[in-house]
C-alpha positions as CSV (number, residue, x, y, z in Angstrom):
1,M,6.7,1.5,-4.1
2,I,9.7,3.4,-2.6
3,P,7.6,5.7,-0.4
4,Y,5.7,2.7,1.1
5,V,9.1,1.0,1.9
6,L,10.4,4.2,3.5
7,K,7.1,4.7,5.5
8,S,7.3,1.0,6.5
9,I,10.8,1.4,7.8
10,F,9.8,4.4,9.8
11,I,6.8,2.6,11.3
12,I,9.1,-0.3,12.2
13,L,11.4,2.1,14.0
14,L,8.4,3.6,15.9
15,V,7.1,0.1,16.9
16,V,10.5,-1.1,18.0
17,G,10.9,2.1,20.0
18,T,7.5,1.8,21.6
19,V,7.9,-1.8,22.6
20,T,11.5,-1.2,23.9
21,D,10.4,1.9,25.9
22,L,7.4,0.0,27.4
23,K,9.5,-3.0,28.4
24,S,12.7,-1.3,29.6
25,R,12.0,2.4,29.8
26,L,14.9,2.9,27.4
27,L,15.2,4.1,23.9
28,P,18.6,2.8,22.8
29,N,21.1,4.8,20.7
30,K,21.2,2.0,18.1
31,L,17.6,2.8,17.3
32,T,17.4,6.5,17.7
33,V,20.8,7.5,16.1
34,S,20.3,5.1,13.2
35,G,16.8,6.5,12.8
36,I,18.1,10.1,12.7
37,A,20.7,9.1,10.1
38,F,18.0,7.3,8.1
39,G,15.8,10.3,8.1
40,L,18.6,12.6,7.1
41,I,19.8,10.3,4.3
42,I,16.3,10.1,2.9
43,H,16.1,13.9,2.7
44,V,19.6,14.3,1.3
45,T,18.7,11.8,-1.4
46,E,15.4,13.7,-2.1
47,S,17.4,17.0,-2.3
48,I,19.7,15.5,-4.9
49,L,16.9,14.1,-6.9
50,L,15.0,17.3,-6.8
51,S,18.0,19.6,-7.2
52,S,16.8,21.5,-4.2
53,I,18.1,22.0,-0.7
54,S,14.6,22.4,0.8
55,P,14.2,18.8,1.9
56,I,17.6,18.9,3.8
57,I,16.6,22.1,5.5
58,D,13.2,20.7,6.4
59,S,14.7,17.6,7.9
60,A,17.3,19.5,9.8
61,A,14.7,21.9,11.1
62,G,12.5,19.1,12.2
63,L,15.4,17.3,14.0
64,F,16.5,20.5,15.8
65,A,13.0,21.7,16.7
66,C,11.7,18.4,18.0
67,G,14.9,17.2,19.6
68,G,15.7,20.7,20.9
69,F,12.3,21.2,22.5
70,L,12.5,17.9,24.4
71,F,16.1,18.6,25.3
72,L,15.0,21.8,27.0
73,V,12.2,19.9,28.8
74,A,14.8,17.3,29.9
75,F,17.2,20.0,31.1
76,V,14.5,21.9,33.0
77,S,12.9,18.8,34.5
78,K,16.3,17.5,35.7
79,G,15.7,13.9,34.8
80,G,11.9,13.9,34.3
81,M,12.5,13.4,30.6
82,G,15.2,11.0,29.4
83,M,17.7,11.6,26.6
84,G,16.3,8.6,24.7
85,D,13.0,10.5,24.4
86,V,15.0,13.5,23.2
87,K,16.8,11.5,20.5
88,F,13.6,9.6,19.5
89,S,11.9,13.0,19.0
90,A,14.9,14.2,17.0
91,M,14.6,11.0,14.9
92,I,10.9,11.8,14.3
93,G,11.7,15.4,13.3
94,A,14.5,14.3,11.0
95,Y,12.2,11.8,9.2
96,L,9.0,13.9,9.2
97,G,10.4,17.3,8.7
98,F,9.6,20.5,10.6
99,K,5.8,20.8,10.1
100,Y,4.9,17.1,10.6
101,G,7.5,16.8,13.3
102,I,5.9,19.7,15.3
103,I,2.4,18.2,14.8
104,A,3.7,14.8,16.0
105,L,5.3,16.4,19.1
106,F,2.2,18.5,19.9
107,T,0.0,15.4,19.5
108,A,2.3,13.3,21.7
109,I,2.3,16.0,24.5
110,I,-1.5,16.1,24.4
111,L,-1.9,12.3,24.4
112,G,0.8,11.8,27.1
113,G,-0.7,14.5,29.3
114,A,-4.2,13.1,28.9
115,F,-3.0,9.6,29.8
116,G,-1.1,11.0,32.8
117,L,-4.2,12.9,34.0
118,I,-6.3,9.8,33.7
119,L,-3.8,7.8,35.7
120,I,-3.8,10.4,38.4
121,A,-7.6,10.7,38.5
122,L,-7.8,6.9,38.9
123,K,-5.2,7.1,41.6
124,K,-2.9,4.8,39.6
125,A,-0.1,7.3,39.6
126,T,1.1,10.6,41.0
127,R,2.7,13.6,39.3
128,K,6.1,12.0,40.0
129,T,5.3,8.6,38.4
130,A,7.5,7.9,35.5
131,V,5.6,7.1,32.3
132,P,7.4,6.1,29.1
133,F,7.0,8.9,26.6
134,G,8.2,7.0,23.5
135,P,4.8,5.4,22.8
136,F,3.2,8.8,22.8
137,L,5.8,10.1,20.4
138,A,5.2,7.2,18.1
139,L,1.4,7.7,18.3
140,G,1.8,11.4,17.6
141,S,4.0,10.6,14.6
142,V,1.4,8.2,13.1
143,A,-1.3,10.8,13.8
144,A,0.7,13.5,12.1
145,V,1.2,11.4,8.9
146,F,-2.4,10.1,8.7
147,F,-4.4,12.8,10.3
148,E,-2.4,16.0,9.6
149,S,-5.3,18.2,8.4
150,P,-7.7,17.7,11.4
151,I,-4.8,18.0,13.9
152,N,-3.5,21.1,12.1
153,N,-7.0,22.7,12.2
154,L,-7.3,21.8,16.0
155,I,-3.9,23.5,16.7
156,Q,-4.9,26.6,14.7
157,G,-8.2,26.7,16.6
158,L,-6.5,26.5,19.9
159,I,-4.0,29.2,19.0
160,K,-6.7,31.5,17.7
161,Q,-9.1,30.9,20.6
162,P,-7.2,32.8,23.3
163,F,-6.1,35.6,21.0
164,G,-9.1,35.8,18.6
């Protein structure tokens, strides 16, 4: 029962983030920072129950990898990526951990990029058109949780293809 409650809370955070980002193009700190804290608390509790530091390390690694990557994107793009997206990604990494967080982020980038290309091809947008990224981060997170194996196989295939 507890894992379903925790997953439900995470899904609620993703839905609220998606709706808010689509309506206002903002991901508020109340949502992202509390989500980060929630993800860390879950993994600290898990570490205590398992007498292992691994869950804390996994959560922190996910937070810094996902949030850190988008922070670099935001820094390099000079405003092309908002800090709300950075914190939303960090929240996802804190909750999902390193492996699932990276899968969620990779999936979000693919989905967001494909959506952007479709908009450009249909002449509904240009490269400079702002598109909320939060919904793609949420979709990537759901995909990582429910479709981890096929996505992982796809990623490994793409990595091996150019070098194999």
